[in-house]
BALOBA-1460 file (C-alpha; in Angstrom, 3 decimals):
// residues 94
<rec num="1" residu="m" x="0.462" y="-12.892" z="14.990"/>
<rec num="2" residu="k" x="3.674" y="-13.523" z="13.072"/>
<rec num="3" residu="f" x="1.845" y="-15.757" z="10.583"/>
<rec num="4" residu="l" x="-0.903" y="-13.159" z="10.155"/>
<rec num="5" residu="s" x="1.637" y="-10.423" z="9.532"/>
<rec num="6" residu="e" x="3.538" y="-12.535" z="7.002"/>
<rec num="7" residu="s" x="0.311" y="-13.452" z="5.227"/>
<rec num="8" residu="l" x="-0.767" y="-9.821" z="5.015"/>
<rec num="9" residu="m" x="2.641" y="-8.794" z="3.684"/>
<rec num="10" residu="w" x="2.380" y="-11.521" z="1.033"/>
<rec num="11" residu="h" x="-0.948" y="-10.057" z="-0.082"/>
<rec num="12" residu="i" x="0.615" y="-6.599" z="-0.214"/>
<rec num="13" residu="s" x="3.502" y="-7.872" z="-2.314"/>
<rec num="14" residu="s" x="1.077" y="-9.451" z="-4.778"/>
<rec num="15" residu="q" x="-0.794" y="-6.137" z="-5.062"/>
<rec num="16" residu="v" x="2.496" y="-4.310" z="-5.629"/>
<rec num="17" residu="a" x="3.395" y="-6.814" z="-8.354"/>
<rec num="18" residu="e" x="0.086" y="-6.090" z="-10.075"/>
<rec num="19" residu="l" x="0.741" y="-2.341" z="-9.751"/>
<rec num="20" residu="k" x="4.121" y="-2.866" z="-11.368"/>
<rec num="21" residu="k" x="2.438" y="-4.601" z="-14.314"/>
<rec num="22" residu="l" x="0.104" y="-1.628" z="-14.709"/>
<rec num="23" residu="v" x="3.027" y="0.803" z="-14.624"/>
<rec num="24" residu="v" x="4.898" y="-1.207" z="-17.248"/>
<rec num="25" residu="e" x="1.740" y="-1.207" z="-19.371"/>
<rec num="26" residu="n" x="1.532" y="2.617" z="-19.170"/>
<rec num="27" residu="v" x="5.241" y="3.454" z="-19.110"/>
<rec num="28" residu="d" x="5.257" y="5.598" z="-22.237"/>
<rec num="29" residu="v" x="2.307" y="7.746" z="-21.162"/>
<rec num="30" residu="l" x="3.689" y="8.081" z="-17.630"/>
<rec num="31" residu="t" x="7.053" y="9.202" z="-18.997"/>
<rec num="32" residu="q" x="5.368" y="11.851" z="-21.104"/>
<rec num="33" residu="m" x="3.333" y="12.980" z="-18.097"/>
<rec num="34" residu="r" x="6.476" y="13.312" z="-16.011"/>
<rec num="35" residu="t" x="8.063" y="15.660" z="-18.528"/>
<rec num="36" residu="s" x="4.961" y="17.803" z="-19.050"/>
<rec num="37" residu="f" x="3.548" y="18.183" z="-15.535"/>
<rec num="38" residu="d" x="3.436" y="21.974" z="-15.876"/>
<rec num="39" residu="k" x="1.115" y="21.885" z="-18.930"/>
<rec num="40" residu="p" x="-2.452" y="21.237" z="-17.725"/>
<rec num="41" residu="d" x="-4.024" y="20.786" z="-21.154"/>
<rec num="42" residu="q" x="-1.415" y="18.234" z="-22.211"/>
<rec num="43" residu="m" x="-1.715" y="16.456" z="-18.850"/>
<rec num="44" residu="a" x="-5.479" y="16.097" z="-19.325"/>
<rec num="45" residu="a" x="-4.969" y="14.573" z="-22.774"/>
<rec num="46" residu="l" x="-2.313" y="12.204" z="-21.477"/>
<rec num="47" residu="f" x="-4.474" y="11.209" z="-18.513"/>
<rec num="48" residu="k" x="-7.190" y="10.065" z="-20.918"/>
<rec num="49" residu="r" x="-4.651" y="7.772" z="-22.598"/>
<rec num="50" residu="l" x="-3.857" y="5.950" z="-19.355"/>
<rec num="51" residu="s" x="-5.366" y="2.500" z="-19.027"/>
<rec num="52" residu="s" x="-6.635" y="0.788" z="-15.853"/>
<rec num="53" residu="v" x="-6.661" y="3.916" z="-13.684"/>
<rec num="54" residu="d" x="-9.500" y="2.496" z="-11.573"/>
<rec num="55" residu="s" x="-7.518" y="-0.678" z="-11.008"/>
<rec num="56" residu="v" x="-4.578" y="1.330" z="-9.664"/>
<rec num="57" residu="l" x="-6.834" y="3.150" z="-7.206"/>
<rec num="58" residu="k" x="-8.456" y="-0.100" z="-6.069"/>
<rec num="59" residu="r" x="-5.105" y="-1.786" z="-5.520"/>
<rec num="60" residu="m" x="-3.737" y="1.184" z="-3.591"/>
<rec num="61" residu="t" x="-6.875" y="1.145" z="-1.428"/>
<rec num="62" residu="i" x="-6.451" y="-2.583" z="-0.786"/>
<rec num="63" residu="i" x="-2.841" y="-2.031" z="0.275"/>
<rec num="64" residu="g" x="-3.900" y="0.766" z="2.623"/>
<rec num="65" residu="v" x="-6.652" y="-1.331" z="4.206"/>
<rec num="66" residu="i" x="-4.285" y="-4.261" z="4.741"/>
<rec num="67" residu="l" x="-1.637" y="-2.042" z="6.344"/>
<rec num="68" residu="s" x="-4.243" y="-0.386" z="8.549"/>
<rec num="69" residu="f" x="-5.594" y="-3.763" z="9.670"/>
<rec num="70" residu="r" x="-2.070" y="-4.990" z="10.418"/>
<rec num="71" residu="s" x="-1.382" y="-1.900" z="12.496"/>
<rec num="72" residu="l" x="-4.631" y="-2.287" z="14.437"/>
<rec num="73" residu="a" x="-3.949" y="-5.982" z="15.082"/>
<rec num="74" residu="q" x="-0.452" y="-5.214" z="16.401"/>
<rec num="75" residu="e" x="-1.819" y="-2.450" z="18.605"/>
<rec num="76" residu="a" x="-4.479" y="-4.810" z="19.991"/>
<rec num="77" residu="l" x="-1.831" y="-7.439" z="20.727"/>
<rec num="78" residu="r" x="0.301" y="-4.852" z="22.497"/>
<rec num="79" residu="d" x="-2.691" y="-3.740" z="24.611"/>
<rec num="80" residu="v" x="-3.604" y="-7.295" z="25.595"/>
<rec num="81" residu="l" x="-0.018" y="-8.163" z="26.458"/>
<rec num="82" residu="s" x="0.452" y="-5.004" z="28.500"/>
<rec num="83" residu="y" x="-2.729" y="-5.844" z="30.434"/>
<rec num="84" residu="h" x="-1.840" y="-9.484" z="31.156"/>
<rec num="85" residu="i" x="1.957" y="-9.295" z="31.507"/>
<rec num="86" residu="p" x="2.907" y="-5.665" z="32.069"/>
<rec num="87" residu="f" x="6.247" y="-6.494" z="33.685"/>
<rec num="88" residu="l" x="7.422" y="-8.431" z="30.654"/>
<rec num="89" residu="v" x="6.154" y="-5.863" z="28.136"/>
<rec num="90" residu="s" x="7.804" y="-2.982" z="29.995"/>
<rec num="91" residu="s" x="11.146" y="-4.788" z="30.045"/>
<rec num="92" residu="i" x="10.858" y="-5.502" z="26.280"/>
<rec num="93" residu="e" x="10.010" y="-1.867" z="25.535"/>
<rec num="94" residu="d" x="12.952" y="-0.650" z="27.623"/>
């Protein structure tokens, strides 16, 4: 379980590194968007200038799926351990 968790976190860190590259690529447009968030027409024009928007959404989805899987795997491990060795699990939780 520890190896699985470390492997999943490595995949998440690689996705975050790719997201960072995309942010650096769009830093000027993002800075302009941050200063003009209250102007809808200007925001729409700036949004069109952003590159790789679909890639950002895909990477964020991948990160969410990995974190969800990790959470489910840890919950399953906890359930199995509490079924087979409840005395040990209860003392660890306390």
